[in-house]
C-alpha positions in Angstrom: 137.2 -4.5 129.9 138.5 -7.7 128.7 140.8 -7.6 125.7 141.0 -10.3 123.0 144.4 -11.5 122.3 145.7 -12.0 118.6 145.8 -15.7 119.1 142.1 -15.8 120.2 141.3 -13.6 117.2 143.1 -15.9 114.9 141.5 -19.0 116.3 138.0 -17.4 116.1 138.6 -16.4 112.4 139.9 -20.0 111.6 136.6 -21.4 113.2 134.5 -18.9 111.1 136.4 -19.9 108.0 136.1 -23.7 108.8 132.4 -23.2 109.2 132.0 -21.3 106.0 133.9 -24.1 104.1 131.6 -26.9 105.4 128.6 -24.6 104.6 129.9 -24.2 101.1 130.0 -28.0 100.8 126.2 -28.1 101.1 125.8 -25.6 98.2 123.7 -23.3 100.2 122.2 -21.3 97.2 121.0 -24.5 95.6 119.7 -25.8 99.0 117.7 -22.6 99.4 115.7 -23.7 96.3 115.3 -27.1 97.9 114.0 -25.6 101.1 111.5 -23.4 99.2 110.4 -26.3 96.9 110.0 -28.8 99.7 108.1 -26.2 101.9 105.9 -25.5 99.0 105.3 -29.2 98.4 104.4 -29.7 102.0 102.1 -26.9 102.3 100.2 -27.7 99.0 99.9 -31.3 100.2 98.3 -30.6 103.5 94.7 -31.6 103.8 93.3 -29.9 107.0 95.1 -27.8 109.5 98.8 -27.0 108.9 101.2 -28.3 111.6 104.2 -25.9 111.4 106.5 -28.3 113.3 105.8 -31.3 111.0 106.4 -29.0 108.0 109.7 -27.9 109.6 110.8 -31.5 110.1 110.0 -32.4 106.5 111.8 -29.3 105.2 114.9 -29.7 107.4 115.1 -33.4 106.6 115.0 -32.8 103.0 117.6 -30.0 103.2 120.0 -32.3 105.3 119.7 -34.9 102.5 120.2 -32.5 99.8 123.2 -30.8 101.6 124.8 -34.2 102.3 124.4 -35.3 98.7 125.9 -32.0 97.5 128.9 -32.5 99.8 129.4 -36.1 98.4 129.1 -34.9 94.8 131.9 -32.4 95.4 134.0 -35.2 96.7 133.5 -37.2 93.6 134.0 -34.1 91.3 136.8 -32.5 93.0 139.2 -33.0 90.1 136.8 -31.5 87.5 136.0 -28.7 89.9 139.5 -27.8 90.1 139.7 -27.3 86.3 136.8 -24.8 86.0 137.1 -21.2 86.9 133.7 -21.0 88.6 134.4 -23.9 90.9 138.2 -24.1 91.5 137.9 -22.1 94.8 135.5 -24.6 96.4 136.9 -26.0 99.6 137.9 -29.4 98.2 139.8 -28.3 95.0 141.3 -25.5 96.9 142.6 -27.8 99.6 140.8 -26.1 102.4 138.8 -29.5 103.3 140.1 -33.0 102.7 138.1 -35.6 100.7 137.9 -37.8 103.9 136.4 -35.0 106.0 134.0 -34.0 103.3 132.9 -37.6 102.8 132.1 -38.1 106.5 130.3 -34.7 106.7 128.1 -35.5 103.6 127.4 -39.1 104.9 126.4 -37.6 108.4 124.1 -35.0 106.9 122.4 -37.6 104.5 121.9 -40.1 107.2 120.5 -37.5 109.6 118.0 -36.3 107.0 117.0 -39.8 106.1 116.6 -40.7 109.8 114.6 -37.5 110.5 112.2 -38.1 107.5 111.7 -41.7 108.5 111.0 -41.1 112.1 108.9 -37.9 111.9 107.1 -38.1 108.6 106.6 -41.3 106.6 108.6 -44.0 104.9 107.5 -43.0 101.4 109.0 -39.5 101.8 112.2 -41.0 103.2 112.4 -43.5 100.2 112.1 -40.5 97.8 114.9 -38.8 99.7 117.0 -41.9 99.4 116.2 -42.1 95.7 117.4 -38.4 95.5 121.0 -39.5 96.8 121.3 -42.7 94.8 120.3 -41.0 91.4 122.3 -37.9 92.1 125.5 -39.7 93.1 125.4 -43.2 91.6 123.9 -42.3 88.2 124.0 -38.6 87.5 127.5 -37.8 88.6 129.3 -40.5 86.7 127.2 -39.9 83.6 128.3 -36.0 83.6 131.7 -37.2 82.2 130.2 -39.3 79.4 127.0 -37.9 77.8 124.9 -34.7 77.7 121.9 -37.0 78.6 123.2 -36.6 82.1 121.2 -33.3 82.3 117.8 -35.2 82.1 119.0 -37.6 84.7 120.2 -34.8 86.9 116.9 -33.2 86.6 115.2 -36.0 88.5 116.8 -35.5 91.9 116.5 -31.7 91.4 112.7 -32.1 90.9 112.2 -34.5 93.9 112.2 -32.0 96.8 108.6 -30.7 96.2 107.4 -34.3 95.8 109.1 -35.1 99.1 107.4 -32.3 100.8 104.0 -33.3 99.3 104.5 -37.0 100.3 105.6 -36.0 103.8 102.3 -34.2 104.2 100.0 -36.7 102.4 101.7 -40.0 103.2 101.4 -41.1 99.5 102.4 -40.1 96.0 99.6 -38.9 94.0 98.6 -36.7 91.0 99.3 -33.5 92.9 102.9 -34.4 93.8 103.5 -35.7 90.5 102.5 -32.4 88.9 104.9 -30.5 91.1 107.6 -33.0 90.2 106.9 -32.5 86.4 106.9 -28.7 86.7 110.4 -28.6 88.4 111.8 -31.2 86.1 111.0 -29.3 82.9 111.9 -25.9 84.4 115.4 -27.3 85.0 116.3 -27.8 81.3 116.1 -24.3 80.0 117.7 -23.1 83.2 120.6 -25.5 82.7 120.9 -24.7 79.1 121.6 -21.1 79.9 124.2 -22.0 82.4 125.9 -24.4 80.2 126.2 -21.8 77.5 127.5 -19.1 79.9 130.1 -21.5 81.2 130.8 -23.6 78.2 134.6 -22.8 78.2 134.7 -24.1 81.7 132.9 -27.3 80.8 135.1 -27.7 78.0 138.3 -27.4 80.0 136.9 -29.9 82.5 136.0 -32.4 79.7 132.4 -32.4 80.4 130.3 -33.1 77.3 127.5 -30.6 77.7 125.6 -29.6 74.5 127.4 -26.3 74.0 130.7 -28.1 74.1 129.7 -30.9 71.7 128.0 -28.4 69.3 129.6 -25.0 69.7 127.2 -23.3 67.2 124.5 -23.6 69.9 121.7 -24.6 67.6 120.9 -27.8 69.6 121.3 -25.9 72.9 118.7 -23.3 71.9 116.3 -25.9 70.6 116.4 -27.8 73.6 115.6 -24.8 75.7 112.8 -23.9 73.5 111.2 -27.5 73.6 111.3 -27.8 77.3 110.1 -24.3 78.0 107.2 -24.9 75.6 106.4 -28.2 77.3 106.4 -26.5 80.6 103.4 -24.3 79.8 100.8 -27.1 79.7 102.4 -29.0 82.4 102.4 -25.9 84.8 98.7 -25.9 84.2 98.2 -29.3 85.7 97.6 -28.0 89.3 94.7 -26.1 87.9 93.4 -29.0 85.8 93.3 -31.4 88.7 91.7 -29.0 91.0 94.7 -28.1 93.3 94.3 -24.4 92.3 91.9 -21.9 90.8 91.7 -19.9 87.5 94.0 -17.1 88.9 96.9 -19.5 89.1 96.4 -20.8 85.7 96.4 -17.2 84.3 99.7 -16.3 86.0 101.3 -19.8 85.0 100.3 -19.3 81.4 101.7 -15.7 81.5 105.1 -16.5 83.1 105.3 -19.7 81.1 105.0 -17.7 77.8 107.5 -15.2 79.2 110.0 -18.0 79.8 109.3 -19.4 76.4 110.0 -16.1 74.7 113.3 -15.8 76.5 114.2 -19.4 75.4 113.3 -18.4 71.8 115.3 -15.3 71.9 118.3 -17.4 73.2 117.8 -19.9 70.5 117.9 -17.2 67.8 120.8 -15.1 69.2 122.9 -17.7 70.9 124.6 -15.0 72.8 125.8 -14.6 76.4 123.3 -11.7 76.8 120.5 -13.8 75.8 121.7 -16.7 77.8 121.8 -14.5 80.9 118.3 -13.2 80.3 117.0 -16.8 80.1 118.9 -17.7 83.2 117.6 -14.8 85.2 114.0 -15.4 83.9 114.2 -18.9 85.1 115.2 -17.8 88.5 112.3 -15.6 88.8 109.8 -18.1 87.1 109.8 -20.8 89.9 109.4 -18.6 93.0 106.5 -16.7 91.2 104.9 -20.0 90.5 105.1 -21.2 94.1 103.9 -17.9 95.5 100.9 -17.8 93.2 100.1 -21.4 93.8 100.2 -21.1 97.5 98.3 -17.8 97.6 95.5 -19.4 95.4 95.2 -22.1 97.9 94.7 -20.0 100.9 
C-alpha cells in the first residue's frame, strides 16, 4: 500500500485551499442565482425544441462573466471589505490572494465568458454580458461609496442574467426578456433593504452610505422595501399578460407577491432584525418559486 507523506498531504491541502480561495472570489452563492436565472431565461426564451448543449453554453458563459466581474469587484473593494465583519475573511482582505492575481483571474473569466457567448450564442447576448461588467464595475462599484442610489444601479447588472439567457435563445431583446429583467430588478430592492438593515453596523464601519446608515430610524428603508415589493406584484404578472404563461402562473405570482409585500410591510412597521431576516428569507424563497412555476406553466 502506498503511503502519503506529510509533505504531500500539506501540498494537497494547500492546493485545495487555493482552489477554495479562487472559488470564493467568484461569489459562488450569488453565482448560483445567476446560473438559475440565466437558465430560466434561456428555457423560457426558446421557441421550438430545446437544445441542451446551447443552453449549457449560454449558462456557462453568463456564469463566467458574473464570476469574473465578482472577482474584479472584490479587487476594487478589498479595503472596505476588510473593515466589515461579514467580508473581512474574504481572500483579498485576508491576504490569501493578491490583488494582481485576483485581477488576472477575474479578467480571464470575464473574457472567456464573453468569447463563449459571442462564438456560440449571439452578439446581442454577449453585448448584454459586457454591459453587466461595465455597469457593475465602472458605475455601481464607485457609486457605493457616494450615494444610496447605487442600490438601483447595482440592480441593473443583477437583473441582466435572465435577459442574457432569453436573448441567447431568441437572438433579440423583446417583451418577454424585458419582463424577466423587470421582475428581477424590482425583487432585488426589498431583498437588499433587508440585508442593509441586518448589516447596517458593518456598512457604517466601511463608510458606505446605505439607507439604514444615513437614516438609522429605518423609516425610509422600510418604505423603500414596501414600494418595490408592491410594484413587483403587477410586474410579476407581465409574463401572463403577454402570453408567456397561463393563469396558474398568474395566481401563484400574485400570491407569493402578496406574501413578500406583507413581509416588507411588517419590516417597515417593526424595523427589527427579526422582521428584516424574515423579509430576507422570504425574498430568497420568492424568486425560485416564481421561476419554477413559470417554467412548469410553459411545459
